[in-house]
C-alpha positions in Angstrom: 38.0 -34.7 73.3 38.2 -35.0 76.9 42.0 -34.4 77.1 42.7 -38.1 77.7 45.5 -39.8 75.6 44.3 -43.2 74.4 47.3 -44.1 72.1 51.0 -42.8 72.3 54.2 -43.9 70.6 57.9 -43.1 71.3 59.4 -43.2 67.9 57.8 -46.3 66.4 57.5 -48.1 69.7 54.1 -48.2 71.5 54.0 -46.9 75.0 52.5 -49.3 77.6 49.2 -48.3 79.2 51.0 -47.7 82.5 53.6 -45.4 81.0 51.1 -43.6 78.9 48.9 -42.9 81.9 51.8 -41.8 84.0 53.0 -39.3 81.4 49.6 -38.0 80.3 47.4 -38.5 83.2 45.8 -35.6 85.2 47.5 -34.4 88.2 46.0 -32.3 91.2 45.0 -28.9 89.9 46.7 -29.5 86.5 45.1 -30.7 83.3 47.1 -31.0 80.0 45.5 -28.8 77.5 47.9 -29.9 74.5 48.3 -26.3 73.6 51.5 -25.9 75.6 54.7 -25.2 73.7 55.9 -28.7 74.2 52.8 -30.1 72.0 52.5 -29.8 68.3 49.1 -30.3 66.7 48.9 -32.5 63.5 46.4 -30.3 61.7 47.8 -30.4 58.2 49.4 -33.0 55.8 52.6 -31.1 55.8 53.1 -32.0 59.4 53.1 -35.8 58.6 56.5 -35.1 57.2 57.8 -33.8 60.5 56.3 -36.6 62.5 57.6 -39.4 60.5 61.1 -37.8 60.4 61.0 -37.1 64.1 60.1 -40.8 64.9 62.8 -42.0 62.7 65.4 -39.7 64.5 64.0 -41.0 67.9 64.7 -44.6 66.9 68.2 -43.6 65.7 69.0 -41.9 69.0 67.8 -44.7 71.1 69.7 -47.4 69.3 72.8 -45.3 70.0 74.5 -45.9 66.8 74.9 -42.3 65.8 77.1 -40.2 68.3 75.9 -36.8 66.9 72.4 -37.5 68.4 73.7 -38.7 71.8 74.4 -35.2 73.0 71.0 -33.9 71.8 67.8 -33.9 73.7 64.5 -35.0 71.9 63.4 -31.3 72.1 66.6 -30.2 70.3 66.1 -32.8 67.6 62.6 -31.7 66.9 63.6 -28.0 66.9 66.5 -28.7 64.4 64.2 -30.9 62.4 61.4 -28.2 62.1 64.0 -25.5 61.1 65.3 -27.9 58.4 61.9 -28.5 56.9 61.2 -24.8 57.2 64.3 -23.9 55.3 63.3 -26.4 52.6 60.2 -24.5 52.1 61.8 -21.0 52.2 64.6 -21.6 49.9 62.2 -23.2 47.3 63.9 -26.7 46.9 60.6 -28.4 47.4 58.4 -26.2 45.1 61.3 -26.1 42.4 61.1 -29.8 42.2 57.2 -29.7 42.0 57.4 -27.0 39.2 59.9 -29.2 37.2 57.8 -32.3 37.3 54.1 -31.2 38.1 52.7 -34.5 36.8 54.3 -36.3 39.6 53.0 -34.1 42.4 49.8 -32.3 41.4 46.5 -34.1 40.9 44.4 -32.6 38.1 40.7 -32.1 38.9 38.8 -31.6 35.8 35.8 -30.1 37.7 37.7 -27.3 39.1 37.5 -24.4 36.5 33.9 -25.4 35.3 32.8 -25.0 39.0 34.4 -21.5 39.2 32.8 -20.4 36.0 29.4 -21.5 37.3 30.0 -19.4 40.4 30.9 -16.5 38.6 28.2 -16.8 35.9 25.6 -16.1 38.7 27.4 -13.2 40.2 29.5 -14.8 42.8 33.1 -13.4 43.2 35.9 -16.0 43.3 39.3 -15.3 44.8 42.6 -17.3 45.3 44.4 -16.7 48.6 47.7 -18.6 49.1 51.0 -18.5 51.0 52.8 -19.6 47.9 54.7 -16.7 46.1 53.9 -15.8 42.4 56.6 -17.9 40.8 55.3 -21.2 42.2 51.5 -20.2 42.1 52.0 -19.4 38.3 53.5 -22.8 37.6 50.9 -24.7 39.5 47.9 -22.9 38.3 49.0 -23.0 34.6 49.5 -26.8 35.1 46.0 -27.2 36.5 44.5 -24.9 33.9 45.9 -26.5 30.8 46.0 -30.1 32.5 49.5 -30.4 31.1 53.0 -29.0 31.3 53.1 -26.2 28.9 55.9 -24.0 27.3 57.1 -20.8 28.8 55.3 -18.6 26.2 51.9 -20.2 27.2 52.7 -19.8 30.8 53.4 -16.0 30.5 49.8 -15.7 29.2 48.5 -16.7 32.6 45.0 -17.4 31.2 44.0 -18.9 34.4 43.8 -15.5 36.0 40.6 -14.8 34.1 38.8 -17.4 36.2 39.3 -15.4 39.4 38.2 -12.0 40.4 41.2 -11.6 42.7 44.5 -13.5 43.3 46.5 -12.9 46.4 49.9 -14.7 46.7 52.5 -14.7 49.6 49.7 -14.0 52.0 51.5 -15.2 55.2 48.4 -17.1 56.6 47.5 -17.2 59.6 48.9 -13.7 60.2 46.9 -12.4 57.1 43.7 -13.0 59.3 45.3 -11.5 62.5 47.5 -8.6 61.6 45.5 -5.5 60.1 48.8 -3.7 59.4 50.4 -6.0 56.9 51.3 -4.3 53.6 49.7 -5.0 50.2 51.7 -5.0 46.9 50.7 -5.3 43.3 52.3 -8.1 41.4 53.2 -7.8 37.7 52.3 -11.2 36.2 54.8 -10.7 33.5 57.9 -10.7 35.6 56.7 -11.2 39.2 57.9 -7.7 40.2 56.1 -5.9 43.1 54.8 -2.4 43.4 53.8 -0.6 46.5 50.0 0.3 46.8 48.2 2.3 49.6 45.5 -0.4 49.6 42.5 0.7 51.7 43.4 4.4 51.3 43.8 4.2 47.6 40.4 2.3 47.2 38.7 5.1 49.2 40.5 7.9 47.2 39.1 6.5 43.9 35.6 7.5 45.1 32.5 5.7 43.9 33.1 2.1 42.7 36.6 2.5 44.3 37.2 -1.3 44.5 36.3 -1.7 40.8 38.6 1.0 39.6 41.4 -0.3 41.9 41.2 -3.9 40.4 40.9 -2.6 36.8 44.6 -1.8 37.3 45.4 -5.4 38.1 44.0 -8.2 40.1 47.2 -10.0 41.3 48.7 -8.9 44.7 51.1 -10.2 47.3 50.5 -10.0 51.1 48.2 -7.6 52.7 45.5 -8.5 55.1 41.8 -9.5 55.4 40.8 -5.8 55.5 42.1 -5.4 51.9 40.5 -8.6 50.7 37.0 -7.6 52.0 37.4 -4.1 50.6 38.4 -5.3 47.1 35.5 -7.8 47.1 33.2 -5.1 48.6 32.3 -7.4 51.4 30.7 -5.8 54.6 30.5 -8.9 56.7 32.6 -12.0 57.1 29.7 -14.3 56.8 29.5 -13.3 53.2 32.6 -15.3 52.4 32.9 -19.0 52.1 36.7 -19.7 52.4 37.9 -23.2 51.2 41.1 -24.5 52.7 43.1 -27.6 53.6 44.9 -26.3 56.8 42.8 -26.8 60.0 44.5 -24.0 61.9 45.6 -21.4 59.3 42.6 -21.8 57.0 39.6 -23.1 59.0 40.1 -22.0 62.7 41.4 -18.5 62.2 39.0 -17.6 59.4 36.0 -18.7 61.3 36.9 -17.7 64.9 38.7 -14.5 64.2 36.9 -13.1 61.1 33.5 -14.9 61.1 34.1 -16.2 57.6 32.1 -19.4 56.5 34.7 -22.2 56.1 34.9 -25.3 54.2 37.7 -27.7 55.2 39.2 -29.9 52.6 40.4 -33.3 53.9 41.6 -35.7 51.2 41.6 -38.6 53.6 37.9 -38.4 54.2 37.0 -40.4 51.2 39.0 -43.4 52.5 37.7 -42.9 55.9 34.1 -43.2 54.6 34.8 -46.2 52.5 36.5 -48.2 55.4 33.6 -47.0 57.7 31.0 -48.4 55.4 32.9 -51.7 55.0 33.1 -52.2 58.7 29.5 -51.0 59.7 28.6 -54.5 60.7 31.5 -54.7 63.1 30.6 -51.3 64.5 27.0 -52.5 65.0 28.3 -55.5 67.0 30.4 -53.2 69.1 27.3 -51.0 69.8 25.2 -54.1 70.8 27.9 -55.2 73.2 28.2 -51.9 74.8 24.4 -51.7 75.3 24.6 -55.2 76.8 27.2 -54.0 79.4 24.9 -51.1 80.2 22.1 -53.5 80.7 24.2 -55.7 83.0 25.3 -52.6 85.1 21.6 -51.7 85.4 20.7 -55.1 86.5 23.6 -55.1 89.0 22.5 -51.8 90.4 18.9 -53.1 90.8 20.2 -56.0 92.7 22.4 -53.9 95.1 19.6 -51.6 95.9 17.5 -54.4 97.2 17.7 -56.3 100.4 20.3 -59.0 100.4 19.2 -62.6 100.0 21.0 -66.0 99.8 21.7 -65.5 95.9 22.7 -61.9 95.9 26.4 -62.5 96.2 26.5 -65.3 93.7 24.4 -63.2 91.1 26.7 -60.2 91.4 29.6 -62.4 90.9 28.1 -64.0 87.8 27.4 -60.5 86.4 30.9 -59.4 87.0 32.2 -62.5 85.3 30.0 -61.9 82.3 30.9 -58.2 82.1 34.6 -59.1 82.0 34.0 -61.4 79.1 31.9 -59.0 77.3 34.7 -56.3 77.9 37.3 -58.7 76.5 35.4 -59.2 73.4 34.7 -55.5 73.0 38.3 -54.6 73.3 39.3 -57.1 70.6 36.4 -55.9 68.2 37.2 -52.2 68.8 40.9 -52.7 68.1 40.0 -54.6 64.9 37.5 -51.8 63.9 40.3 -49.1 64.4 43.1 -51.0 62.7 40.8 -51.3 59.6 41.4 -47.5 59.2 45.0 -47.5 60.1 47.2 -50.3 61.6 48.8 -47.9 64.2 46.5 -44.8 64.8 43.2 -46.2 63.9 40.2 -44.0 62.9 40.9 -40.3 62.2 37.6 -39.1 63.8 37.4 -41.4 66.8 39.6 -42.2 69.7 38.4 -45.3 71.6 34.6 -44.8 71.7 34.7 -41.0 71.6 35.3 -38.1 69.1 39.0 -37.5 68.6 40.7 -34.0 69.2 40.8 -33.7 65.5 37.0 -34.4 65.1 36.4 -31.8 67.8 37.9 -29.0 65.9 36.5 -30.0 62.6 33.0 -30.2 64.0 33.5 -26.8 65.9 35.3 -24.7 63.4 34.5 -26.0 59.8 31.1 -25.0 58.5 31.5 -27.7 55.8 34.0 -30.2 55.2 34.6 -32.6 52.4 37.4 -34.6 50.4 38.0 -32.1 47.6 36.9 -28.6 46.8 35.1 -29.7 43.5 32.6 -31.6 45.6 30.9 -28.2 46.1 30.4 -28.1 42.2 28.1 -31.1 42.5 25.4 -28.9 43.9 23.6 -25.9 42.3 25.1 -22.4 43.1 21.8 -21.7 45.0 22.1 -24.8 47.4 21.9 -24.2 51.0 23.7 -26.4 53.3 21.9 -26.9 56.5 23.1 -28.3 59.9 22.2 -31.7 61.2 20.1 -32.0 64.1 22.5 -32.3 67.0 21.7 -34.1 70.3 23.2 -34.4 73.6 23.7 -37.9 75.3 20.5 -37.8 77.2 18.5 -37.0 74.1 20.3 -39.9 72.3 19.5 -42.4 75.0 15.7 -41.9 74.2 16.2 -41.3 70.5 18.0 -44.7 69.8 14.7 -46.6 70.9 16.6 -48.6 73.6 15.8 -46.5 76.6 12.5 -45.4 78.2 11.8 -42.1 79.9 9.9 -42.6 83.1 8.5 -39.7 85.2 9.3 -39.8 88.9 6.3 -40.9 90.8 4.6 -38.0 92.8 
């Protein structure tokens, strides 16, 4: 949150505090922003693959058992790794495997389509926007709709399309939300072929109810940009859209900051995070009590230092310092145990040390809502309004927690 690195690894080896601070500490007139080209943000589950493979390759290079790695820098290794993973996505080998065996890779959520039907029943419009192309989208959505692997004839019916007002594949997010000149194509669901469309001009040329007439010719498209989407849905302002996605950058940050869409971030790990947090609540309470005790000792020390010295001043201050050291050691141990309960290496996802993590900062600032799965939205009525929690700055929290007292300065 404050651009301070609390935990760092080289491959699978933890960096010592001295090395970590040397590499990432602030220098004069220079503060690391972590947005530079030599940093990669881990804001999606896909990038965990890159990180794990990169750590493995670093270990292989450092051990010196593989000559082909000796002449490569770490930056070159990551660049080639990224290109290889991108190629796997582009040439379809990953999605082809998923399509062959969806039971192994796709989790069925029985609440998905009932939720969509409830939204449409009350007049809300529902759309699907994905970077996947038609061939894979059709395979995955048929599996989710029928809750099993079905034959080719059943797939060709694409009954799931009736659950959406609009389906857009191959959207190229985040460019979809940035480039107003990307072309829109119609998709023929029967064979996946594409047909040019004039998009916005065609909708306007159709006159009154142009969007409705445009979609009567077909509701499946490839590419385009946010202007096409809002025109087809007859949306005048971005805040009328609640966009649900699982990519913090492409889905949440861009849709919110660039277009003003309402955003809901899907984070599957959240459920486990909350379970572990609940189990370790007593430990967190002990940590808070010890931190409060350190603050009281600091306050006591300040009070003594501000008074005239006496025979016991030095001894008392020394005792306070020794007590503070003991509490700090206990705190460090307790806090490490608390973090390891979430993950043995990286700790809690939303907290680094005692503060919000960088990930937590982006979630809190750009996601209007966040939850572990999209169908959690279906647990509420379609008329439900989600309200913000009361936020407080540290000076307010000091008084609100009941352990601090506000005193006015004597006149």
